[in-house]
C-alpha positions as CSV (number, residue, x, y, z in Angstrom):
1,X,-39.5,-38.0,-95.8
2,X,-41.8,-35.1,-95.5
3,X,-41.6,-33.9,-98.9
4,X,-45.5,-34.8,-100.1
5,X,-46.5,-32.5,-97.3
6,X,-44.3,-29.8,-97.9
7,X,-45.4,-29.7,-101.0
8,X,-49.3,-29.6,-100.9
9,X,-48.6,-27.4,-98.3
10,X,-46.7,-24.9,-100.1
11,X,-48.2,-25.7,-103.3
12,X,-45.2,-26.4,-104.8
13,X,-43.2,-29.2,-107.1
14,X,-40.3,-29.9,-104.7
15,X,-36.8,-31.7,-106.4
16,X,-34.2,-34.2,-105.2
17,X,-32.1,-31.0,-104.4
18,X,-34.7,-30.3,-101.1
19,X,-33.8,-33.6,-99.5
20,X,-30.7,-34.5,-98.0
21,X,-29.4,-37.4,-96.2
22,X,-26.3,-38.3,-94.3
23,X,-24.9,-40.8,-96.9
24,X,-25.0,-38.2,-99.3
25,X,-23.2,-35.7,-97.7
26,X,-20.7,-38.4,-96.7
27,X,-20.5,-39.4,-100.6
28,X,-19.6,-36.2,-101.6
29,X,-16.9,-35.9,-99.0
30,X,-15.6,-38.9,-99.8
31,X,-15.3,-38.3,-103.6
32,X,-13.9,-35.2,-102.8
33,X,-11.1,-37.0,-100.6
34,X,-10.4,-39.5,-103.6
35,X,-10.1,-36.3,-105.6
36,X,-7.6,-34.5,-104.0
37,X,-10.1,-31.7,-103.5
38,X,-8.7,-31.5,-99.4
39,X,-4.7,-31.4,-100.6
40,X,-4.2,-34.8,-98.9
41,X,-5.1,-33.0,-95.5
42,X,-7.5,-35.4,-93.1
43,X,-11.0,-35.4,-93.6
44,X,-12.9,-34.2,-90.5
45,X,-16.6,-34.0,-89.1
46,X,-15.3,-30.2,-88.7
47,X,-14.8,-28.6,-90.9
48,X,-15.1,-30.6,-94.2
49,X,-19.0,-32.8,-92.9
50,X,-20.3,-29.6,-91.8
51,X,-19.2,-27.6,-94.7
52,X,-20.8,-29.9,-97.0
53,X,-23.6,-29.3,-95.8
54,X,-23.7,-25.7,-95.5
55,X,-22.6,-25.8,-99.1
56,X,-25.8,-27.8,-100.2
57,X,-28.2,-25.3,-98.6
58,X,-26.6,-22.6,-99.7
59,X,-26.3,-24.0,-103.2
60,X,-30.4,-24.9,-102.9
61,X,-31.1,-21.3,-101.3
62,X,-29.5,-20.0,-104.9
63,X,-30.6,-22.7,-107.3
64,X,-34.1,-22.1,-106.2
65,X,-33.8,-18.1,-105.8
66,X,-35.9,-18.8,-102.8
67,X,-36.8,-16.1,-100.4
68,X,-37.3,-18.1,-97.4
69,X,-35.4,-21.8,-97.1
70,X,-37.0,-23.9,-94.4
71,X,-34.5,-26.2,-93.3
72,X,-35.9,-29.6,-90.7
73,X,-33.2,-31.1,-89.2
74,X,-34.8,-35.2,-88.3
75,X,-34.0,-36.9,-85.2
76,X,-33.5,-36.2,-81.4
77,X,-31.5,-33.4,-80.2
78,X,-28.2,-35.4,-79.0
79,X,-27.9,-38.6,-81.2
80,X,-24.8,-38.9,-82.9
81,X,-26.9,-39.0,-86.5
82,X,-27.9,-35.4,-86.6
83,X,-25.0,-33.8,-84.4
84,X,-23.1,-32.7,-87.6
85,X,-26.6,-31.1,-89.3
86,X,-27.0,-29.1,-85.9
87,X,-23.1,-27.8,-86.0
88,X,-23.3,-27.2,-89.1
89,X,-26.8,-24.9,-89.0
90,X,-25.1,-23.3,-85.9
91,X,-21.6,-22.2,-88.1
92,X,-24.2,-21.4,-91.2
93,X,-26.0,-19.0,-88.7
94,X,-23.0,-17.3,-87.3
95,X,-21.3,-17.0,-90.8
96,X,-25.1,-15.7,-92.2
97,X,-25.1,-13.0,-89.7
98,X,-27.9,-11.9,-87.2
99,X,-31.5,-11.6,-88.6
100,X,-30.8,-14.2,-91.3
101,X,-31.0,-17.2,-89.8
102,X,-33.7,-18.2,-87.1
103,X,-34.4,-21.5,-85.2
104,X,-37.5,-23.2,-84.7
105,X,-37.8,-26.0,-82.2
106,X,-40.1,-28.6,-81.8
107,X,-40.9,-30.3,-79.1
108,X,-43.3,-32.8,-77.6
109,X,-45.5,-31.9,-74.3
110,X,-46.4,-35.1,-72.7
111,X,-49.6,-35.8,-71.0
112,X,-49.9,-39.2,-69.3
113,X,-53.1,-40.3,-68.7
114,X,-52.5,-41.6,-65.2
115,X,-51.7,-38.1,-64.5
116,X,-54.3,-36.1,-66.3
117,X,-52.1,-33.0,-66.8
118,X,-49.5,-32.1,-69.5
119,X,-45.7,-32.5,-68.5
120,X,-43.0,-29.9,-69.8
121,X,-40.0,-31.3,-68.0
122,X,-38.7,-33.4,-71.1
123,X,-39.4,-30.3,-73.4
124,X,-37.8,-28.1,-71.5
125,X,-34.7,-30.3,-71.4
126,X,-34.7,-31.1,-74.8
127,X,-34.4,-27.5,-75.5
128,X,-32.1,-27.0,-72.9
129,X,-30.0,-29.6,-74.9
130,X,-30.0,-27.8,-78.1
131,X,-29.3,-24.3,-76.9
132,X,-26.2,-26.2,-75.3
133,X,-25.2,-26.8,-79.3
134,X,-25.3,-23.2,-79.7
135,X,-28.6,-23.7,-81.4
136,X,-31.0,-20.6,-79.9
137,X,-34.8,-21.1,-81.2
138,X,-36.9,-18.1,-81.0
139,X,-40.2,-19.8,-81.7
140,X,-41.3,-22.8,-79.8
141,X,-43.8,-25.5,-81.6
142,X,-45.3,-27.7,-79.2
143,X,-46.8,-31.0,-80.3
144,X,-49.3,-32.3,-78.2
145,X,-52.4,-34.1,-78.5
146,X,-54.5,-31.5,-76.6
147,X,-54.2,-27.6,-76.8
148,X,-51.1,-27.1,-74.8
149,X,-52.1,-25.3,-71.3
150,X,-51.2,-21.2,-70.8
151,X,-49.0,-22.9,-67.8
152,X,-47.0,-25.0,-69.9
153,X,-46.5,-22.4,-72.4
154,X,-45.4,-20.2,-69.8
155,X,-43.0,-22.7,-68.0
156,X,-41.3,-23.4,-71.5
157,X,-41.1,-19.5,-71.7
158,X,-39.0,-18.6,-68.8
159,X,-37.0,-21.8,-69.2
160,X,-36.1,-21.0,-72.7
161,X,-36.0,-17.5,-72.7
162,X,-38.8,-17.4,-75.6
163,X,-40.8,-14.9,-75.3
164,X,-44.5,-17.0,-74.5
165,X,-45.9,-15.4,-77.7
166,X,-43.8,-17.3,-79.6
167,X,-44.7,-20.6,-77.8
168,X,-47.2,-22.5,-79.7
169,X,-49.1,-24.9,-78.8
170,X,-49.6,-27.5,-82.1
171,X,-52.2,-29.9,-80.7
172,X,-53.6,-32.8,-82.8
173,X,-56.1,-31.9,-85.4
174,X,-58.7,-33.5,-87.6
175,X,-56.5,-32.6,-90.6
176,X,-53.1,-31.2,-91.4
177,X,-54.7,-28.5,-93.7
178,X,-56.5,-27.3,-90.4
179,X,-52.9,-26.2,-88.9
180,X,-52.9,-23.1,-91.3
181,X,-55.7,-21.8,-89.8
182,X,-54.9,-22.2,-86.2
183,X,-51.4,-20.9,-87.1
184,X,-52.8,-17.5,-88.2
């Protein structure tokens, strides 16, 4: 969905290989099953669907000859719709070995106007949920309307075992292209 933004930020032309939907994955698994690719065995989410996700990601890395492949999993942790992607990435991290895969968690920091301060509990619980799936983020990006306070960054750091220097504020900006400047 965000390919245009990624193309502009990376100054690269991306192809259909850079975008995968659940329907594409399921179609591929069903086609393999119908052509005897699983030798009559039951098709299961694990290992067949997760295996297809990993295959597509590895094929993309080889085909593009990229030094780094960024993977964005959309949705919310705990949604059934993206659970197989999360499991596939957990497996991929294990299979590729330490130092070859890192996880960045993007979370939202609420600031209800009636309270007048940022609240991190929902973000903490969301990150805890992804950690329960075996995904251990090494960087946490905190989306918020205003700069995320040091107090909130500290709370998230302690709760997730991610050093505060790797918990970043990703506050709203007048333009998306200013993001690169604040990330330096």
